[in-house]
N, C-alpha and C positions, 0 to 999 in steps of 0.2 A: 164179199170173199176179200181175205186178207191179201196184201201185197207181199211178195217174197222175193228174196234176192239170193241168187246163185252164190254160193260160198266158195271162192277160189282160194283155197287155204294153202298157203305156203309156210314152209318151216323157216320163216323170218321171225324171229322172236323179239322181244322186247325186253328191256332191263326194269325190274322193279323189286322192291324189297318189302318184304312183309316180315315183322319180328313176332315170334312166338316165344313166351317165356314160361320156363318151367319153375314153380315156385319150389325152392330148395327144401324147404322144411316139410313139404306136403307131398310133391311128387316128383317121380323122375321125368326126363325129358319125353320119353314115350315109354310106358311099361314094358319090362321084358315079358316075352312070351315064347314058348317054343315055337308058335307059328308066326309067320310075317303078317303084318297087317295086310288087309285087301286095299285099303287106300292107297294110291299111288305115291302121294307125298309122303305118308308115314312109312310106307314101305321102303322108299329110297332113303329116308333119314336113318332107319334102322341098319340098313346095310351099309351107308356110310359111317354111321358111328362104330358098327363092328369093326370094319376095316382101320378106323383109326386106331381103335383101342388095340388091335392086334399088333398095329405097326409101331406105335408109340408106347405101349405098355401101361397105359392109362385107363382108369375108370370114368367114364363119360356118361353113367346112369343118371346122376344128378349132375346138373350144371347150373351155371349163373342163367346162361340164357343161350339161345341159338336163332339163328336167322336164315332165311333162304331167298334165292333170286332165280327168276327163270331169265336165262341170260344166253348170249353167245360167247363160246369158248375161242378166243382169238389163238390161233395155233392149235386148236384142238383140246379135247378133255384132259390129256396128259401133259399139256404145257406148263402145270405147275410143279412137275417132276423135275428134279436137278440130274444133270448128266444122263438126260434119256437120250438113246440112240433113236435118232428120226425113223429109222427102219421099223421101230417097235411102236410109233406112235399109232393109237388107234384114231380113226378117222371119224370122230365125232364131235360136232361144233356147236351144238346146242343141246340144253338140259339144264339141270337143277345146280346150284352152288350153295352149299351148306356152309356156315361159318359158327364153330361150337366155341364157346367160352367156357371152360371147366371152372370148377369152384377155385381152384388156385388163380384163376385170372388169365392162365395162358389159352391161347387160341389156337383152333386146329381148322383146317379147310377141308371138305371134301366134295366129290363132283358125282354126279348120276345122269345118266340118259332117263328120259322120262318113263321109260319102261322097265327101268332099275336093272336092266341086264348088262349095263357097264358101268363100274364104279371105280373111282380114283381116289386112293388117300393122298393128299397132296404132301409134297415136302415142306411147303412154305404156304403162308397166308396171303394171298394177293390181294385179297380187299378186306378191310377190318369189318368186324360186324357193327352193323348199325345199332344205336341205342334203342331201347325199347320204344316203340312208338306212342306217343300220346294220342288220346282220342281226338279225332278231328275236330276242329272248331266250326261251326256252322257259320255261313256267310253272314255278315253282320247286317246286310240288307235284307234279308229274309224275315218274315213275320214269325212271330211265335206261334208253335204248333197249337191248333184246337184240339182240346181233350176229347178222347172216344175210345171205344172198344177195340182192343187189337185182334189178330187172328189166332184167337183161341180156339181149343177144340182139337178132336183125333184128326188123324190124317183121313181125307176123302179123296175119291177119284170121280173126274167127269170127263167130258169129251166136247171138242171143238166141232160143232154141228152146221151144217148149211141149212138146214130146216127140220123141223120136229113133226115128221109125219109118224103113222103108225109102225111102219118099218124101221126108221132111225130110234124110235122111243123103245121098240121090242128089243133090238140089239144093245142099247145102252143099259137097259135094265138086266138084261142077261149077262153083262158084263160087270155088273156091281156098281154102276156109275148113279152118283146121286146129284152131279153138277153138270150143268151144259154151258158152253162158252159161245158167245156170238160176238162178232166184231161189227162196230158201227162207225161208219165215216161220217164225221162231224162236218158242218159247213156253216160259216156266220150267219148269225141270223135264225138259225135253226131253233124250233122249240124243243124242249125235253120230251114233250109227249110223242116225238117221232120214235122214240126208243120204247115206248109203252108196249107195242104190240109183240116184241120178243120177250118182254119180262113177262107179259101176261101169258104167253105161250109156255114159257118155263113153269110157271105156276101151275097152269091148267094140267100138264103132264107130270107134277110132282117132282120138278127138279129145282135145285138151287141155281142161282144165274151169276155167271160172271160176264159183264158187259167190259168189253175192252174197245175203248173209245180213241181213234186217230183221227187226224185231221189233215189239211194240206200243207205240205212243207213250202209251197211257194208262197200262199198267203200268209203263213207263220213267219217267214223271212222277211216278207215286205213290212211288216208292222209287228215285232215280237211282243212287245208290251201289251198292245192293245188286243192283239189276237189271243194272249195267254189269259188276259183277264175275261175275255169272253167265253173261251173255252173253259176256264174254271168254273164260271156261272153257269154254264151249260152242264158241267158234270155235277154241280149242286142240285141242279133241277132233276138229273137222273137219279140221284141219291134219294131225292124226296119220293121217288116211285118205289123204293123199297126193294132194289136189288141186293143180293147179298154180298157182291164184291164188285169192284170197278177197277180196271187197269188202265193207268193212265198213259196213254199213247202207245207205240209199237215200234221195236227197234229203233229207238232214237239215235243210236251211233252210225248210221249209214244214211247216205244223200237220197236214197230211195224215199226215206221216211221223215228227213229232217232235212232243213235247208243247207246246202254244201256251202263251207266256210264258217258255219256257225256251230257246228257239232263238237260239243263239248259236256263232259258230265256235270260240270257246274252249271251250265247254261240250261240243262234239262232239268236240274234240280229246281231252278226258279219255277219253272212250270209245275213241277211236281208239287212244291209246297204250296203255291196258289191253289191247285187242284184239291189238295188233302184238306186245306182248312175250309174250303167251299164244300167238299164233301161232308165231313164231319160237322160242319154247323147246321146242315140240313138232316143229316142222317148218321149219329155217332157210331151206329153198329154196322154200317157198310164198310167192309174192308178194303183199304186203299192198298193196291198192288203196284209198285212202281213197273214202269214201262220195261219189258224185257228187251236186253240188247241181243242183236243179231251176234251170234256165236262165231267169231271170225277173228284170223290172225292176218289178214289180207293187207293190213296197212303197215306192215314191216316192223323193222325195229324201232322206227320212232314212236310207233303206237298210234299215231293220228296223222291224217293229212286232210286237206279241205275236204275230201269225198267221204271221209269217216274215220272211226277209231275202232282198234281191235277192243273186244267187249270187256278183257280184263284192266285194260287202260280207262276205259270209260266210267267204269263202275268205281275204281279208284278215285276219279274225278269227283264221282258223285259222292262218295264217302267223306272225301275231303270238304266238299262244299256243305255237308251236314244233312245229306239226303236221309240218313237214318232217323231222323226226327219226323221225317214227313211221310211214312210208310209203314203199314202194319206187316206187309209181306214183300219180299224180294221177288220181283218177277224174273224169271229165267227161261231160256229156250234151249232145248237140246234135241236137234233134228239131224245129225250128221252121222251116227254112229254104224259102224259095221262089225261090230264085236260085241259081246255080251255085255251086259251092264255091269257085272262084276269084273270084267278083265281090267288088267293094268297095262296090257301091251297086247302085241299081236295084230295090230292094224298095219295093214301092207303100205299105207301112205305114210306112216311114220309114227311119232310119238307125241304130236302137238295136243295139249290139253284139251281141246275142244271136240277131240275125237272121242273122248272117254267121259263116262256117266260120272264117275266119281270125282275126277278133277273137275268138272263142269259144277258140280254141287258144291264142292270145297271152295272155289274160288270165289262163288257169290255170296255163300252163307259167312264167309271169315271177315266180311269187310263191314258188317252193318250192327255190330254190338249184339250178336245173338238173335236177331229178327230171322222168323221161320222163312222158308223158300216157298213160293208158289210156282210150281213148273205151268207156266200158262200154255206152253207148247212144247210137247215131248212125243216124238215118234220116229219110227224107223221106216225107212224106204225100200220098197221092193218092186221090181217089174213084173213079177211074175202073174200070168192072167192077162197081160196085155201083150198086144201084137208088136209093138214097136220097141226098140231098145231105150234105154233112158239117154235123154239128150248128154252131150258131152260134159257140161258142167255138173251133171249128177251120175257120171258113170262110176263113181266109186261104189255106188251101191249096186251095180249090175248083178252080182252074185249073192245077193241077199235073198233068202227065199221067204216064202209066205210063212213057213214053219218057224223060222227063225224070227220074223217080224212078230209072231204071235208069242214066242216064248220070253222074247226080249222085253216086250211089253209088260208082261207079267213079272218078270224080275226086277224091272225098273220100279214097279209099283211095290213090289215087296221091300226092295232096298230103300225106296223112299219112306215107307211106313216105318221100317225099323231104325233107320238113321236117328229118329227123333229132330231132323232138321226140317222136314217138309211138311207143310200143312195141307198142300192141295196138289194134285196132279192132273193137269188137262192134258188128256190124250190128243195129239195131232196125227189123224182127224178121224172123224166117225163116218162120214158119208160123201164126201168131195168125190166127183166122178171123173173130173177133168183130168185129161193126161194128154199133154201137147208137145211139140217139139222143143218149147221153151220152158215148161213147167209141168211135171209130171205129178202135180199134186195128188192125183186119185192113187198113186203108188203108196201113200202115205196111210191111206184110209183102211179102217179096220173091217168096213164092208168091200169084199172084193169083187172083183168082175164075176158076173153070174150070181152074187148075192150071199155067198159064203162068208162065215165069220170066225176063222180060227180064234182069233184074239178075243172073242166074246167069252170064249170057253176058257181060256187060259187066265184071263183077266177076272171073270167071275170064280173061278176057283180060289184064286188068291184073295179076293174080297169077301168070301163067305167063311174064310178061316176064322 
């Protein structure tokens, strides 16, 4: 059973810059349309650009480049306005800041809340636009990647299962799932044959399999190089058993799954590189998925502490270390939504990016040179059907109904398939029955108390289209 961590999300944000360039002779910054984009970032950019065009009388359809960063607005979102009456300042202190460089070279700054409901066209530019980012160089100490097939093929759906019995297999087929995910906890000295049983079970029941392998943070911390070498060798042995995909570790950005004081995307990339090469050397057709980070902003404006890193900062560290060379698919988790996947706002907790399907997809996909995303855990939590309320750390989902749970899973599958960015979506979860005072994992399951499965029908309808 996977280990999970309660996400205490705070609107403490980090500062980072990603540069997106519009090639002047080919395309506008974002194509104009009568309808605003559904993607939260593109929607915010369009509204900011429109405000700047109206305010300054300029044409910003085609630009040299534009940058954005998710940041804290010291003094509020309106602090970039001159001669502002303090009584008129709006109390928003976190959001997106855009800096647009026009064809003339003149720069403009605009700001937006994450849900695009508050827009400011600044009088002055407070932070100069960063130069277009070069592709990150790989860590010179990492080995050259072994060649192998990538994560090619059309979008597919699967589920994380506790076991494959007749009931579980039936609901998975009804849902249109062709993959099953199992998690395996590795220990040093273990033979890869320990995984043969779950691979054979998947094969017997007609499913492709994702084997997610994670180990002991304490043992990894005690001897990183030795443990990593043994772990990679084990994954190579698992690959020889012919699974369709392997996920390398689980949520390595938090101290529940990685040794405290050693949490860094660059450090994880060393494990990923060794594991990728070991897997591809034994079976080039096995899809290698990077370990999905826990979606969290718990670690504040700094982005990282000894206990963990915000998921976006961790993935930036991975990208800078060259992790894109050692994966076929980007592992992502999305498990704390309380609004529909198409929503760009309306979450009662605020506008933090990990609350929304679209921003979670884009923040992972944008960093690794076009590699596809594999949702290795995507689910919605509903307490409906259980006698006890959700524990405090999960109370944010108290009002999510089973009907919403079913509809939102189907919409997430639809948007994933239509995005062109997603290779695989593993539903979290199929059949976990546990619902405790500390971990209500059963509230994510598509098999609800009493055996009903509304999500089976909604997902099945989507996958049969």
